[in-house]
C-alpha positions in Angstrom: 79.3 85.4 160.2 82.3 83.2 159.8 84.9 82.6 157.4 86.8 79.6 155.4 89.6 80.0 157.9 87.0 79.4 160.6 85.0 77.0 159.2 88.2 74.7 159.1 89.1 75.6 162.5 85.8 74.4 163.8 86.2 71.5 161.5 89.6 70.6 163.4 88.0 70.6 166.7 84.9 68.9 165.9 87.2 66.0 165.1 90.2 66.5 167.6 88.2 68.6 170.5 89.5 72.3 172.0 92.6 73.5 171.1 94.9 76.2 172.7 94.6 79.8 172.0 98.1 79.3 171.0 97.2 76.9 168.3 94.2 78.7 167.3 96.6 82.4 166.7 99.0 79.9 164.9 96.3 78.8 162.3 94.2 82.6 162.2 97.7 84.3 161.7 99.8 81.6 160.0 97.2 79.2 158.1 99.4 79.0 154.5 96.3 80.2 152.1 93.8 81.9 154.6 96.2 83.2 157.5 96.3 87.0 158.0 99.5 87.6 157.2 99.1 85.4 154.1 96.5 86.9 152.3 96.8 90.9 152.2 99.5 93.9 153.3 97.4 94.6 156.8 99.6 98.1 157.1 98.3 101.8 156.6 95.4 103.6 156.5 93.9 101.2 154.2 95.0 97.5 156.8 94.2 97.3 160.3 97.0 98.9 161.5 100.3 101.7 161.4 103.5 101.0 162.8 106.2 103.5 163.6 108.3 102.9 160.7 105.2 104.0 158.5 104.7 107.1 161.1 108.3 108.7 160.5 111.7 108.0 158.3 113.3 109.5 161.9 112.5 105.7 163.3 114.1 103.8 160.5 117.1 106.3 160.5 117.9 105.8 164.2 117.7 102.5 163.9 120.2 102.3 161.1 122.7 104.0 163.1 122.1 101.6 166.0 122.9 98.6 163.5 125.9 100.4 162.0 127.2 101.6 165.5 127.1 98.2 166.1 128.4 96.6 162.9 131.5 99.2 164.2 131.7 97.6 167.5 132.0 94.3 166.1 134.7 95.3 163.9 133.4 95.8 160.2 132.9 91.9 160.0 132.3 91.2 156.3 130.1 90.1 155.8 127.4 90.3 158.0 124.1 89.3 157.8 121.1 92.0 158.5 118.2 90.4 159.2 114.6 92.4 159.6 111.9 89.4 161.6 108.8 90.8 159.7 109.5 93.8 157.5 106.3 95.3 156.8 106.1 97.1 153.1 110.4 97.8 154.2 109.5 100.9 155.1 112.1 100.7 158.2 115.0 99.2 156.2 114.8 101.5 153.6 115.3 104.2 155.8 118.1 102.5 157.7 119.9 101.5 154.8 119.1 104.7 153.0 120.9 106.7 156.8 124.0 104.7 156.7 124.7 104.9 153.1 128.0 107.6 154.1 129.6 104.7 157.1 132.5 103.4 154.6 132.3 99.6 154.4 129.0 99.1 156.0 126.5 98.7 153.0 129.3 96.9 151.2 129.7 94.4 153.7 125.9 93.8 154.3 123.8 90.5 153.4 120.4 91.5 153.8 117.9 88.7 155.2 113.9 89.3 155.4 112.3 86.8 156.9 109.0 87.3 155.7 106.1 85.4 155.1 103.6 87.4 153.1 103.1 87.2 149.5 101.8 90.4 149.6 104.4 92.3 151.3 107.2 90.4 150.4 105.9 91.8 146.4 106.3 95.3 148.1 109.3 95.0 150.2 111.4 94.4 146.9 110.0 97.5 145.6 110.7 99.4 148.1 114.6 97.3 148.6 115.7 96.7 144.9 119.0 98.5 145.5 119.5 95.8 148.3 119.3 92.1 146.8 116.6 91.1 149.5 116.5 87.4 150.4 113.6 86.4 151.7 112.7 83.1 154.3 109.8 81.5 156.4 112.0 81.0 159.3 114.7 82.9 161.5 116.2 79.5 161.4 116.9 79.4 157.8 119.2 82.5 158.2 122.7 81.6 157.3 125.1 81.6 159.6 127.5 84.1 160.1 127.6 87.6 162.4 124.3 88.7 163.1 122.3 92.8 163.1 118.9 91.9 163.4 116.3 93.8 164.1 112.4 93.2 164.9 109.6 95.7 165.2 106.4 95.0 166.2 107.0 91.3 165.6 106.9 89.0 168.9 102.8 91.0 170.0 102.4 88.4 166.4 103.0 85.0 167.8 101.4 83.1 169.6 100.4 82.9 173.5 99.0 80.6 175.7 96.5 82.0 178.3 95.8 80.5 181.4 92.7 81.6 184.4 93.4 80.8 188.4 90.3 78.9 189.6 89.9 78.0 192.8 92.0 74.9 192.6 94.0 76.2 190.1 95.6 77.3 187.3 93.6 76.1 183.9 94.1 76.8 180.6 91.9 78.5 178.0 90.8 76.8 174.8 89.0 77.1 172.1 86.1 75.2 171.6 82.5 74.7 169.8 79.6 76.2 171.1 76.4 73.9 170.8 75.8 75.6 167.3 78.9 75.1 166.0 80.9 78.1 166.2 83.8 79.0 167.9 84.1 79.8 171.9 86.4 80.0 174.4 86.1 77.3 178.1 88.6 76.4 180.4 90.1 72.7 180.5 88.4 70.8 182.8 91.5 69.8 184.6 94.8 71.6 186.0 97.4 73.1 183.6 100.9 71.7 183.7 102.4 75.1 182.9 101.2 75.3 186.5 104.9 75.2 187.6 106.5 78.6 186.0 103.1 80.3 186.4 103.2 82.3 189.6 101.1 82.1 192.8 98.0 84.5 192.7 93.9 84.8 193.4 90.9 83.3 192.2 90.1 84.7 189.0 93.9 86.3 187.7 94.5 85.7 184.4 98.0 85.1 183.0 99.8 84.5 179.5 103.0 82.6 177.9 104.4 82.3 174.9 106.4 79.7 174.1 106.9 80.7 170.4 108.4 84.0 171.6 110.2 82.1 174.2 111.9 79.8 172.0 112.7 82.9 169.8 114.8 84.6 171.5 116.4 81.6 172.9 117.0 81.4 168.9 118.5 84.0 168.0 120.6 84.3 171.3 122.2 81.3 170.4 123.0 82.6 167.1 124.9 85.6 168.3 126.9 83.6 171.0 127.7 81.1 168.1 128.9 83.6 165.8 128.6 87.1 166.9 126.2 90.4 166.6 123.7 92.4 168.1 120.0 91.9 167.5 117.4 94.7 168.9 113.7 94.4 169.7 110.9 96.6 170.2 107.9 95.8 171.0 105.0 96.8 172.9 105.1 95.4 176.1 106.2 95.2 179.9 109.5 94.9 181.2 108.5 92.1 183.9 106.1 88.7 183.8 103.2 90.0 184.8 99.7 88.7 185.8 96.9 89.9 183.3 95.3 88.9 179.9 96.8 91.4 176.9 95.6 89.3 173.9 93.8 91.9 171.3 92.3 91.7 168.1 91.8 94.4 165.4 90.3 94.6 162.5 90.6 98.1 160.1 91.9 100.0 162.7 88.8 98.9 165.4 88.9 96.2 168.2 87.0 92.8 167.3 86.7 89.9 169.2 89.5 86.9 169.4 87.3 84.8 167.1 85.8 86.8 165.1 86.7 86.4 161.7 89.6 84.1 162.2 91.8 85.1 159.1 90.5 88.8 158.8 91.7 90.3 162.1 95.0 90.9 163.5 95.9 89.1 166.7 98.4 90.5 169.2 99.7 90.2 173.1 102.2 92.1 175.0 105.4 90.9 174.9 106.7 89.8 177.8 110.8 91.2 178.0 111.9 89.7 181.2 110.9 86.2 179.4 112.7 87.0 176.4 115.9 89.1 178.1 115.8 85.0 180.4 115.5 82.9 177.7 118.5 84.8 174.9 120.7 83.6 177.6 123.5 85.8 176.5 123.5 89.2 177.8 121.0 91.6 177.1 120.7 95.9 178.0 117.5 97.0 178.9 114.4 97.4 178.3 114.0 100.7 177.7 110.7 102.7 177.0 110.4 103.5 173.2 110.8 107.2 174.2 114.1 107.0 176.3 116.2 105.1 173.8 114.6 107.5 171.1 115.8 110.4 173.0 119.1 109.0 173.7 119.8 108.6 169.9 118.9 112.0 168.9 115.6 112.2 167.5 115.1 115.3 168.5 117.7 116.7 166.9 116.9 114.9 163.4 113.5 116.4 164.0 115.1 120.0 163.9 117.3 119.4 161.6 114.0 117.8 159.0 112.2 120.8 160.0 114.5 123.4 159.1 114.0 122.0 155.2 110.5 121.7 156.1 107.2 124.3 155.1 105.5 125.2 158.5 103.3 122.6 157.4 105.7 119.7 157.2 107.1 120.8 160.5 103.4 120.4 162.6 103.8 116.8 160.7 107.0 115.8 161.9 106.2 117.5 165.5 103.0 115.5 165.7 105.6 112.0 164.3 107.9 112.8 166.8 105.1 113.8 169.5 103.4 109.8 168.2 107.2 108.3 169.2 108.2 109.4 172.0 105.6 111.1 174.5 104.8 109.2 177.4 100.5 109.0 176.7 101.8 107.5 173.3 103.9 104.9 172.2 106.8 106.6 174.0 106.2 104.3 177.3 103.8 101.5 175.6 106.5 100.6 173.5 110.0 98.9 174.7 113.1 97.9 173.1 115.7 95.5 174.4 119.1 95.1 173.4 120.8 91.3 173.0 124.3 91.0 172.2 127.2 88.9 172.2 129.9 89.6 174.9 132.9 90.7 172.1 132.1 94.2 172.0 130.9 97.6 174.3 127.9 98.0 175.2 124.8 99.4 172.8 123.7 103.1 172.0 120.6 104.6 174.2 121.2 102.0 176.5 123.8 104.6 178.3 121.8 104.8 182.2 120.3 100.6 181.8 122.3 98.1 183.8 123.3 95.3 181.8 121.6 91.9 182.0 125.0 89.5 181.5 123.1 86.3 181.8 
Protein backbone atom coordinates (compact mmCIF):
# COMPACT_ATOMS: atom_id res chain seq x y z
CA UNK A 1 0.00 0.00 0.00
CA UNK A 2 1.37 3.40 -0.95
CA UNK A 3 0.39 6.97 -0.11
CA UNK A 4 -0.69 10.03 -2.07
CA UNK A 5 2.85 11.37 -1.77
CA UNK A 6 4.26 8.03 -2.90
CA UNK A 7 2.13 8.21 -6.02
CA UNK A 8 3.27 11.78 -6.70
CA UNK A 9 6.93 10.75 -6.38
CA UNK A 10 6.36 7.75 -8.67
CA UNK A 11 4.73 10.04 -11.25
CA UNK A 12 7.70 12.41 -11.07
CA UNK A 13 10.13 9.54 -11.63
CA UNK A 14 8.07 8.22 -14.55
CA UNK A 15 8.29 11.64 -16.19
CA UNK A 16 11.88 12.66 -15.44
CA UNK A 17 13.76 9.51 -14.43
CA UNK A 18 15.23 8.18 -11.17
CA UNK A 19 15.94 10.63 -8.33
CA UNK A 20 18.63 10.62 -5.65
CA UNK A 21 17.84 9.37 -2.17
CA UNK A 22 18.48 12.95 -1.03
CA UNK A 23 15.71 14.19 -3.34
CA UNK A 24 13.43 11.42 -2.12
CA UNK A 25 14.09 12.38 1.51
CA UNK A 26 13.44 16.04 0.77
CA UNK A 27 10.04 15.16 -0.69
CA UNK A 28 9.12 12.51 1.88
CA UNK A 29 9.92 14.76 4.85
CA UNK A 30 9.36 18.26 3.50
CA UNK A 31 6.71 18.22 0.75
CA UNK A 32 4.69 21.42 1.33
CA UNK A 33 1.42 19.55 1.87
CA UNK A 34 2.15 15.86 2.33
CA UNK A 35 5.65 15.74 3.87
CA UNK A 36 6.18 13.89 7.13
CA UNK A 37 7.17 17.02 9.06
CA UNK A 38 4.30 19.04 7.59
CA UNK A 39 1.35 16.85 8.44
CA UNK A 40 1.46 15.77 12.10
CA UNK A 41 3.24 15.87 15.47
CA UNK A 42 5.77 13.00 15.25
CA UNK A 43 6.99 13.10 18.88
CA UNK A 44 5.93 11.09 21.89
CA UNK A 45 4.02 7.88 22.50
CA UNK A 46 1.49 8.67 19.77
CA UNK A 47 4.22 9.64 17.31
CA UNK A 48 7.21 7.82 15.89
CA UNK A 49 10.13 8.78 18.15
CA UNK A 50 11.12 10.44 21.43
CA UNK A 51 13.87 13.05 21.86
CA UNK A 52 16.04 13.93 24.88
CA UNK A 53 13.99 17.00 25.97
CA UNK A 54 10.91 14.76 26.20
CA UNK A 55 12.80 12.32 28.43
CA UNK A 56 13.76 14.78 31.18
CA UNK A 57 13.67 18.48 32.00
CA UNK A 58 17.34 18.17 32.98
CA UNK A 59 18.42 18.11 29.34
CA UNK A 60 16.87 21.45 28.44
CA UNK A 61 17.87 23.03 31.74
CA UNK A 62 21.54 22.22 31.28
CA UNK A 63 21.56 23.35 27.65
CA UNK A 64 19.91 26.57 28.76
CA UNK A 65 22.68 27.11 31.32
CA UNK A 66 25.24 26.50 28.55
CA UNK A 67 23.59 29.15 26.35
CA UNK A 68 23.48 31.67 29.21
CA UNK A 69 27.16 31.08 29.95
CA UNK A 70 27.99 31.69 26.29
CA UNK A 71 26.01 34.94 26.37
CA UNK A 72 28.01 36.11 29.36
CA UNK A 73 31.26 35.10 27.61
CA UNK A 74 30.19 37.10 24.55
CA UNK A 75 29.92 40.26 26.65
CA UNK A 76 26.12 40.23 27.18
CA UNK A 77 25.03 41.47 23.73
CA UNK A 78 21.52 42.88 23.51
CA UNK A 79 19.64 41.91 21.54
CA UNK A 80 20.93 38.42 20.87
CA UNK A 81 19.13 36.09 18.46
CA UNK A 82 18.26 32.91 20.35
CA UNK A 83 17.54 30.34 17.63
CA UNK A 84 16.40 26.73 17.77
CA UNK A 85 16.35 24.56 14.68
CA UNK A 86 13.51 22.04 14.77
CA UNK A 87 12.17 22.87 18.26
CA UNK A 88 9.76 19.91 18.49
CA UNK A 89 6.97 20.79 20.89
CA UNK A 90 9.01 23.60 22.44
CA UNK A 91 9.96 21.48 25.46
CA UNK A 92 13.72 22.02 25.27
CA UNK A 93 13.42 25.79 24.88
CA UNK A 94 10.81 26.08 27.63
CA UNK A 95 13.06 24.18 30.04
CA UNK A 96 16.09 26.24 28.99
CA UNK A 97 14.29 29.53 29.55
CA UNK A 98 12.86 28.46 32.90
CA UNK A 99 16.33 27.43 34.09
CA UNK A 100 17.91 30.76 33.09
CA UNK A 101 15.32 33.22 34.36
CA UNK A 102 17.65 34.14 37.25
CA UNK A 103 20.55 35.20 34.99
CA UNK A 104 20.55 39.03 35.23
CA UNK A 105 19.71 40.65 31.91
CA UNK A 106 19.63 37.43 29.90
CA UNK A 107 15.93 37.17 29.15
CA UNK A 108 15.65 40.90 28.48
CA UNK A 109 18.34 40.53 25.79
CA UNK A 110 16.76 37.55 24.04
CA UNK A 111 15.05 37.73 20.66
CA UNK A 112 13.62 34.22 20.16
CA UNK A 113 13.51 32.67 16.68
CA UNK A 114 12.30 29.15 15.84
CA UNK A 115 13.04 27.43 12.53
CA UNK A 116 10.08 25.11 12.05
CA UNK A 117 8.14 23.94 8.98
CA UNK A 118 5.39 21.98 10.77
CA UNK A 119 2.16 23.88 11.43
CA UNK A 120 1.03 21.42 14.18
CA UNK A 121 4.41 21.74 15.93
CA UNK A 122 4.31 25.53 15.66
CA UNK A 123 0.98 25.40 17.49
CA UNK A 124 2.55 23.34 20.29
CA UNK A 125 5.55 25.68 20.45
CA UNK A 126 3.29 28.73 20.67
CA UNK A 127 1.61 27.23 23.74
CA UNK A 128 4.88 26.18 25.40
CA UNK A 129 6.61 29.53 24.80
CA UNK A 130 3.68 31.92 25.07
CA UNK A 131 5.53 34.36 27.30
CA UNK A 132 8.51 34.82 24.98
CA UNK A 133 6.92 35.99 21.70
CA UNK A 134 8.88 33.75 19.31
CA UNK A 135 9.18 34.46 15.60
CA UNK A 136 8.95 31.47 13.24
CA UNK A 137 10.92 30.87 10.06
CA UNK A 138 10.95 28.21 7.36
CA UNK A 139 14.75 28.42 6.99
CA UNK A 140 17.75 29.44 9.05
CA UNK A 141 18.71 31.98 6.39
CA UNK A 142 15.58 33.96 7.27
CA UNK A 143 16.76 34.67 10.84
CA UNK A 144 17.71 38.37 11.14
CA UNK A 145 21.34 39.40 11.44
CA UNK A 146 22.88 39.94 14.87
CA UNK A 147 24.78 38.07 17.59
CA UNK A 148 23.59 34.48 17.66
CA UNK A 149 22.94 31.71 20.17
CA UNK A 150 21.74 28.61 18.33
CA UNK A 151 20.77 25.12 19.34
CA UNK A 152 19.98 22.18 17.07
CA UNK A 153 18.94 18.99 18.82
CA UNK A 154 18.18 16.06 16.51
CA UNK A 155 17.86 18.34 13.50
CA UNK A 156 20.81 17.47 11.26
CA UNK A 157 19.92 13.75 11.24
CA UNK A 158 16.74 14.55 9.29
CA UNK A 159 18.55 16.44 6.51
CA UNK A 160 18.76 14.60 3.18
CA UNK A 161 21.70 12.32 2.41
CA UNK A 162 23.04 10.81 -0.78
CA UNK A 163 24.02 7.13 -0.68
CA UNK A 164 26.80 5.45 -2.64
CA UNK A 165 27.85 1.86 -3.31
CA UNK A 166 31.38 0.83 -4.31
CA UNK A 167 31.35 -1.56 -7.27
CA UNK A 168 34.36 -3.24 -8.88
CA UNK A 169 34.44 -0.32 -11.33
CA UNK A 170 34.12 2.45 -8.72
CA UNK A 171 31.57 4.43 -6.70
CA UNK A 172 27.99 4.57 -7.98
CA UNK A 173 25.10 6.48 -6.44
CA UNK A 174 22.03 4.69 -5.16
CA UNK A 175 18.86 6.16 -6.65
CA UNK A 176 15.10 5.78 -6.29
CA UNK A 177 13.47 4.45 -9.46
CA UNK A 178 10.44 2.44 -10.49
CA UNK A 179 9.92 -1.31 -10.55
CA UNK A 180 8.06 -2.84 -13.53
CA UNK A 181 4.82 -2.70 -11.52
CA UNK A 182 5.24 1.05 -10.91
CA UNK A 183 6.26 0.85 -7.27
CA UNK A 184 9.32 2.61 -5.88
CA UNK A 185 12.59 0.68 -5.75
CA UNK A 186 16.30 1.31 -5.17
CA UNK A 187 18.86 0.96 -7.95
CA UNK A 188 22.39 2.06 -8.76
CA UNK A 189 23.27 4.54 -11.48
CA UNK A 190 24.75 2.84 -14.55
CA UNK A 191 27.77 5.16 -14.52
CA UNK A 192 30.25 6.27 -11.90
CA UNK A 193 29.32 9.20 -9.66
CA UNK A 194 31.06 12.58 -9.86
CA UNK A 195 31.09 12.49 -6.04
CA UNK A 196 33.82 9.82 -6.24
CA UNK A 197 36.44 12.54 -5.83
CA UNK A 198 35.29 13.20 -2.24
CA UNK A 199 34.64 9.58 -1.30
CA UNK A 200 37.38 7.44 0.26
CA UNK A 201 39.06 4.54 -1.44
CA UNK A 202 37.28 1.36 -0.40
CA UNK A 203 36.81 -2.25 -1.46
CA UNK A 204 33.91 -3.35 -3.62
CA UNK A 205 30.72 -3.66 -1.60
CA UNK A 206 31.43 -0.66 0.64
CA UNK A 207 28.72 1.92 1.33
CA UNK A 208 28.98 5.67 2.00
CA UNK A 209 26.73 8.68 2.64
CA UNK A 210 27.11 12.42 2.14
CA UNK A 211 24.75 15.11 3.44
CA UNK A 212 25.16 18.13 1.19
CA UNK A 213 22.33 19.84 3.06
CA UNK A 214 24.03 19.29 6.42
CA UNK A 215 27.34 20.69 5.21
CA UNK A 216 25.63 23.69 3.61
CA UNK A 217 23.74 24.49 6.81
CA UNK A 218 26.89 24.15 8.93
CA UNK A 219 28.65 26.53 6.54
CA UNK A 220 25.78 29.03 6.79
CA UNK A 221 25.84 28.89 10.59
CA UNK A 222 29.61 29.31 10.64
CA UNK A 223 29.42 32.29 8.31
CA UNK A 224 26.85 33.97 10.56
CA UNK A 225 28.97 33.37 13.66
CA UNK A 226 32.07 34.71 11.94
CA UNK A 227 30.20 37.83 10.82
CA UNK A 228 28.00 38.61 13.83
CA UNK A 229 29.55 36.63 16.69
CA UNK A 230 27.96 33.96 18.82
CA UNK A 231 27.81 30.22 19.43
CA UNK A 232 25.92 27.17 18.21
CA UNK A 233 25.42 23.80 19.86
CA UNK A 234 24.62 20.77 17.70
CA UNK A 235 23.39 17.60 19.42
CA UNK A 236 22.60 14.51 17.39
CA UNK A 237 23.38 10.87 16.91
CA UNK A 238 26.30 10.19 14.65
CA UNK A 239 30.04 9.65 14.51
CA UNK A 240 33.15 11.71 15.15
CA UNK A 241 34.83 11.36 11.78
CA UNK A 242 33.91 10.49 8.23
CA UNK A 243 33.36 6.76 7.94
CA UNK A 244 32.08 4.18 5.52
CA UNK A 245 28.66 2.60 5.83
CA UNK A 246 25.00 3.40 5.28
CA UNK A 247 22.95 4.60 8.24
CA UNK A 248 19.71 5.84 6.66
CA UNK A 249 16.81 4.39 8.59
CA UNK A 250 13.04 4.64 8.63
CA UNK A 251 10.75 4.57 11.68
CA UNK A 252 6.99 4.52 11.94
CA UNK A 253 5.13 4.05 15.20
CA UNK A 254 8.42 3.53 17.11
CA UNK A 255 9.24 0.56 14.84
CA UNK A 256 11.62 0.13 11.94
CA UNK A 257 10.26 0.37 8.42
CA UNK A 258 11.53 0.31 4.85
CA UNK A 259 12.92 3.65 3.68
CA UNK A 260 10.57 3.68 0.67
CA UNK A 261 7.59 2.53 2.74
CA UNK A 262 4.63 4.93 2.88
CA UNK A 263 6.38 8.24 2.00
CA UNK A 264 5.09 11.13 4.09
CA UNK A 265 3.99 8.85 6.92
CA UNK A 266 7.43 7.48 7.84
CA UNK A 267 10.32 9.23 9.58
CA UNK A 268 13.67 9.12 7.80
CA UNK A 269 17.00 9.94 9.41
CA UNK A 270 20.71 9.23 9.07
CA UNK A 271 23.72 9.40 11.38
CA UNK A 272 25.47 12.77 11.37
CA UNK A 273 29.05 13.13 10.16
CA UNK A 274 30.34 15.59 12.76
CA UNK A 275 33.77 15.88 11.15
CA UNK A 276 32.12 17.07 7.95
CA UNK A 277 30.04 19.63 9.86
CA UNK A 278 33.10 20.96 11.71
CA UNK A 279 35.06 21.27 8.49
CA UNK A 280 32.19 23.03 6.71
CA UNK A 281 31.63 25.53 9.53
CA UNK A 282 34.93 27.29 8.85
CA UNK A 283 35.14 28.72 12.39
CA UNK A 284 36.43 27.28 15.68
CA UNK A 285 34.68 24.11 16.83
CA UNK A 286 34.86 22.13 20.06
CA UNK A 287 34.23 18.42 20.25
CA UNK A 288 32.39 16.41 19.36
CA UNK A 289 31.97 15.11 22.87
CA UNK A 290 29.69 12.24 23.70
CA UNK A 291 26.37 13.38 25.11
CA UNK A 292 27.11 11.48 28.32
CA UNK A 293 30.44 13.24 28.87
CA UNK A 294 29.03 16.64 27.93
CA UNK A 295 26.08 16.40 30.34
CA UNK A 296 28.28 15.08 33.13
CA UNK A 297 30.63 18.05 32.75
CA UNK A 298 27.65 20.40 32.93
CA UNK A 299 26.56 18.81 36.21
CA UNK A 300 23.63 16.56 35.32
CA UNK A 301 24.33 14.25 38.27
CA UNK A 302 24.09 17.20 40.69
CA UNK A 303 20.88 18.36 39.02
CA UNK A 304 19.35 14.88 39.30
CA UNK A 305 20.30 14.75 42.99
CA UNK A 306 18.67 18.14 43.60
CA UNK A 307 15.47 17.04 41.89
CA UNK A 308 15.35 13.80 43.86
CA UNK A 309 15.53 15.67 47.17
CA UNK A 310 12.07 17.07 46.44
CA UNK A 311 10.68 13.92 44.81
CA UNK A 312 8.69 10.94 46.00
CA UNK A 313 10.37 7.52 45.83
CA UNK A 314 8.55 6.75 42.58
CA UNK A 315 9.50 10.12 41.11
CA UNK A 316 13.08 9.45 42.18
CA UNK A 317 13.09 6.21 40.22
CA UNK A 318 11.80 8.07 37.16
CA UNK A 319 14.59 10.64 37.52
CA UNK A 320 17.21 7.88 37.81
CA UNK A 321 15.83 6.15 34.71
CA UNK A 322 15.88 9.39 32.74
CA UNK A 323 19.43 10.14 33.86
CA UNK A 324 20.57 6.70 32.72
CA UNK A 325 18.83 7.06 29.39
CA UNK A 326 20.56 10.39 28.71
CA UNK A 327 24.12 9.49 29.75
CA UNK A 328 24.54 5.69 29.97
CA UNK A 329 26.95 4.26 27.37
CA UNK A 330 24.42 1.63 26.29
CA UNK A 331 21.65 4.19 25.79
CA UNK A 332 22.03 7.79 24.47
CA UNK A 333 25.30 8.50 26.26
CA UNK A 334 27.73 7.48 23.51
CA UNK A 335 25.48 7.24 20.43
CA UNK A 336 24.76 10.97 20.62
CA UNK A 337 27.47 13.58 20.07
CA UNK A 338 27.68 17.28 20.93
CA UNK A 339 29.55 19.82 18.80
CA UNK A 340 30.04 23.48 19.72
CA UNK A 341 30.62 26.00 16.93
CA UNK A 342 31.75 29.49 17.88
CA UNK A 343 33.42 32.73 17.05
CA UNK A 344 36.97 33.78 17.92
CA UNK A 345 35.92 36.53 20.33
CA UNK A 346 35.06 34.64 23.53
CA UNK A 347 36.62 32.01 25.77
CA UNK A 348 36.26 28.25 25.29
CA UNK A 349 32.83 26.84 26.18
CA UNK A 350 31.81 24.68 29.13
CA UNK A 351 31.36 20.96 28.57
CA UNK A 352 34.48 20.49 26.44
CA UNK A 353 37.16 21.04 29.10
CA UNK A 354 39.40 18.15 28.09
CA UNK A 355 38.69 18.25 24.35
CA UNK A 356 40.92 20.38 22.12
CA UNK A 357 39.34 22.89 19.81
CA UNK A 358 39.60 22.63 16.05
CA UNK A 359 40.33 26.23 15.15
CA UNK A 360 39.77 26.01 11.42
